[in-house]
C-alpha positions in Angstrom: -69.7 68.4 40.1 -69.3 67.4 43.4 -67.9 69.3 46.4 -66.0 66.8 48.3 -63.4 65.0 45.8 -59.7 65.0 46.7 -57.7 66.4 44.3 -56.4 64.1 42.0 -52.5 62.9 43.0 -50.1 64.0 40.7 -45.9 62.3 40.4 -43.1 64.3 39.6 -40.3 62.3 38.0 -37.7 64.6 38.3 -35.6 61.6 40.3 -35.8 59.5 37.4 -32.1 58.1 36.6 -30.4 58.9 33.3 -31.2 57.0 30.3 -29.3 53.9 29.1 -28.7 56.0 25.9 -27.3 59.2 28.0 -25.3 57.0 29.3 -24.0 55.2 26.7 -22.7 58.7 25.5 -21.1 59.9 28.1 -18.5 56.0 28.5 -18.1 57.3 24.7 -17.0 60.4 25.3 -14.9 59.4 28.2 -12.8 56.5 25.6 -12.7 59.0 23.0 -11.1 61.5 25.3 -8.3 59.4 26.5 -7.7 57.5 23.0 -7.6 61.3 22.2 -4.5 61.5 25.2 -3.2 58.3 23.9 -2.7 60.4 20.5 -1.0 63.2 21.9 1.0 61.3 24.2 2.5 59.4 20.7 3.0 62.8 19.7 5.6 63.7 22.9 7.3 60.5 22.5 8.9 61.7 19.2 9.5 65.5 20.6 10.7 64.9 24.1 13.9 63.1 25.6 14.8 61.9 28.9 12.0 60.5 31.8 9.3 62.9 29.8 9.8 60.7 26.7 9.4 57.1 28.9 6.3 58.9 31.0 4.3 59.3 27.7 5.4 55.8 26.0 3.9 54.3 29.4 1.0 55.7 29.3 0.6 55.5 25.7 0.5 51.8 26.4 -1.5 51.9 29.2 -4.3 54.3 28.5 -5.9 51.6 26.0 -6.3 49.3 28.9 -7.8 52.1 31.3 -10.0 53.6 28.7 -11.5 50.4 28.1 -12.1 49.6 31.6 -13.9 53.0 32.6 -16.1 53.0 28.7 -17.3 50.0 30.1 -18.0 51.0 34.0 -21.7 51.1 34.2 -23.2 53.4 36.9 -25.5 51.4 39.0 -29.1 52.6 38.5 -30.4 54.1 41.7 -34.0 53.7 42.6 -35.6 56.6 41.6 -38.2 58.3 44.1 -41.7 59.4 43.2 -42.6 62.2 45.3 -46.8 63.3 45.5 -47.1 66.9 43.9 -50.5 68.7 44.6 -51.8 70.6 41.6 -52.8 74.4 42.5 -56.6 74.7 42.7 -58.5 75.7 39.7 -59.1 78.9 40.2 -61.0 79.7 37.1 -65.1 80.5 37.1 -67.6 77.9 36.6 -71.2 78.1 35.5 -73.9 77.0 38.4 -76.1 74.8 36.9 
């Protein structure tokens, strides 16, 4: 083996963007959370009176629109940056030939 060779360049991918399945899962969780909040608003309508009831009615009517808009909002993909990493020097003893 020659001693003048450069060590190989190793790239790290820690700056890679999130996968589309992870993004979709996060959007679904946001949507389901908002729909759960809507169910709570419907419950509040039946146990309260006055202005709180009206706020709950308005929220129960408006939440589906906002839930869909937020769930369909896809984050723009960011360009990942791959940086080279120098591997550690191999310190294992070799038999001389």
